[in-house]
N, C-alpha and C positions, 0 to 999 in steps of 0.2 A: 623628918625624913629618916627612914630606917638606914643605918650605915651599911647593912648588907646589900641594899639595893641601889647603892650609888653607882652612877655610870663611871666607866674607866676614864681616867684623865685623857684628854685629847692629845695626841702627838702625831707628828707627820708619819705617814705610812712609809716604811722602809722595806725594800725588797732585799733579797740576798745580795751580798756584795759581788761584784764581778769576779769571775774565777778564771784563772789561766788553766785550761784543761790539760795542756801538755805537762805542766808541773804536777797536776793531780794524777795523771796517768803514770808518770814516773814514780810518784810516791806509791801508787798501787803496785807497780812492778817491784819496787824495793821491799814491799811487805810480802810479796808472793815468793821471792827468791828463797828465803829460809824454809818455807813450807815445802816447796818442791824439792830442794836439796835434801832436807832431812827425811822426807817421805821416800826418797830413793835409797833405801837401805842397802841394796847390793853394792852400791857405790862405795860404802865405807864399812861393810861387814867383813873386816879382815883384822888380823893380829899385827902385821908389820906395816909400817915402821912403828916401833915402840918409842915412847917418850917418857923418860924417867921410870921405866919399867911398866908403864901403862900401855895396854894394847891400843892400836889406832882407833878401834871402835869407840873406846871411851873418851880418849882425849880429843878426838875430832868433834864429838858431840858437845863436849865441854867448851871447846873453842867457839862453837856456834852460839853459845850463850852471849858472848861478848860481841860477836858479829851481828847477831839479831838486835842487840841493844843499839849498836851503832846505826844499823839500817832503820830501825824504828824511829830513833831520834832524827835521822836525816829526813825520813818521810814526814815526820811531824813538822819540821822546819819548812820543808817544801810546801806542805799544805798551808801553813801560815802565810808563806810568801805568795802562794797562788791566789789566796783570797784577798790580798792587799790589806790596806789599812781599814780598820773598823773604828767606830766611835765608842764602842762598848768597852768599858774598863772593868777589870776584876773588882768585885765588891759592889758594883753599882747594880741597882735594880733596873730591869728593862722597862 
């Protein structure tokens, strides 16, 4: 028998894990917040207040680097929590 034509190993059919849609929606909102805030330039297009000599425009955007990281990490954790436990482990073939 040709190895390229072997049928896939049989395994029980698994559908997607049950998902908590409220947590997924919250994760989506957390990811949209920085997009909306940073696209609203007139909100932060000013010089005052200065921080260590840097105009507000610059330090405010730099602050959002850390805020975005925290929001993205929280959204990731919410997504994992919303999907519940899965049997797939890292490094295993499906």
